[in-house]
N, C-alpha and C positions, 0 to 999 in steps of 0.2 A: 504493499501498499505507499510506502513511502515513495517508489517510484512515480505512482500516481501522482499525487502531491506534487511533488516536486516538479514534474510536466505539466500538469496544470498552473501553478504559479510562474514556471519559464514562459507560457504562452500567453498567460493577463498581465505580466508583468511591464511589457512595453506600451500597451492600452494607454494611448492619451486619455486623461482625466480619471484613472486612476492613481492614486497616491500612494496605495500603502495596498501590497498582496503577500499574505502570509497564511500560516497555517493557524486553523482555529484553536487558539490554547486558551481563551476565555476573554481576550482582549476587551470586550464590550461588554461583560458582564455587571465585574466589580470597582470601576476607577473611574466612574463617573465622579466627578467631573473633569478629572485627569486622564484622559483613555492612551495609551499606547499605542495610537496608531496615527494617524493621519487622513483628512479626509477628501474625496471617498476614499472608502475602502473595499477591500473582498478577502475575504475570510474562507480558508478551504480545509474541508473536513471528508473523512469516509466516516460517515455514519453506522452504518450497517453492511456484514456483509454473509450471504449464507452458501455454504459450500456443499456441493452433492461429487460422491467417489465417481472418475471416469473409467477404474481400471487401475491394473499394474504395471512399472515400468522399469523391470530389474537393472539396468544401469545408469537411472536417473536417484537422486535421492531429496525426500524422500522416494522409496517405492512405489507406495500407494498414491495415485495421481489425482488432485480434483479438479473441477471449476467451481468458482467464485462469482456467484451475482452479488456488485453492492450497489448500495446507495451514494452518491459523492451531494453534500450540502456545499452550496457558494452561498454565503451570506455576503450582502450588498449593501453597505450603510453610507450615510451621510448625516451630518450635522444639518440639522432644518432651522435655519436662521431669518428665510425669505417667509415675507407673507404669499398666500395664494388663493387670498377669495377674490371673490368675483371684481371686488371696486379695485383690486392691488393694479399698478402697470404690470405690461404686458412682459417686461423686461425681468421683474420679482418673480411673476407667475412662471417663467421659463426657468429661472434659475431653481424655483421650491420643486421644478418636477422633474429635472432634470435626472434624478435618479432612474427615471423608466429609461432615459436613452441611455445610460450605463449597462442597465439590465439587460437591454438588446443587444449593446456592443458585446456584453459576455455571452449573451448567448448565441451569435452569430460563431465568436471563437472557438467556443463548445460542441456547438450541437455536429456530432459526425467527427470528433476528435479522435484518434488512437493514443493514448497517455504513453503506451509501451509495445512493446513490439507483442505480449501474450494477452495484451487486452483487446475485446471488443469495441464499438466505437460508442463514444456516450450518448446519450437520448434524455432528452429535456422530459420528466416527467409531472412536474410542477413548480407552483410558487405559490408562498405565501405572507404573507406581512409578518412581522413579530412585534406584537405590542410593547410598546416603552412607555416610560414617563418621563424622558429624560430629555427631549428633541434632536434624539437620534431615529433618524427615519431606517429601519432597515427592514429587508427580505430576505428568504431564503427561496434560493433556485435551487429545486433538485435535479439528478442526473441519476441513468442507471446506467451500469456498465457491467460487461464483464470481464474475469481473468480466466485464462486457458491454462492446462498442464502446468498445474503448482503442485 
């Protein structure tokens, strides 16, 4: 899973508009108001992995081979400081809603991406808003993928 996280980080890091890309180790959970990130940020985590047996290869280690299906969670967050009400100036509304552009840019880079030689393509499976009370606008974008012959 380390290779998957590193490959996704390397793919997203040069994206204009993203200031911080890292593995999710809780940067947004306990540090308000001094988050150890730059805004906007993208945090990567492998949420769950289900394995099934695919047979035995006596020349490999381990000999009992498996296929894994995993869920990759991409957290996209920004500190929302601008007004987006109907009467706000258009420029402010555009800034306040810029996270949606960032979500789409991340998706363009990850949909169909193969993070490693033994991995299948990433497929987006869902988006959900993360409820917060600290001015951070955060969304979790989920992707599914497979790892073969592990």
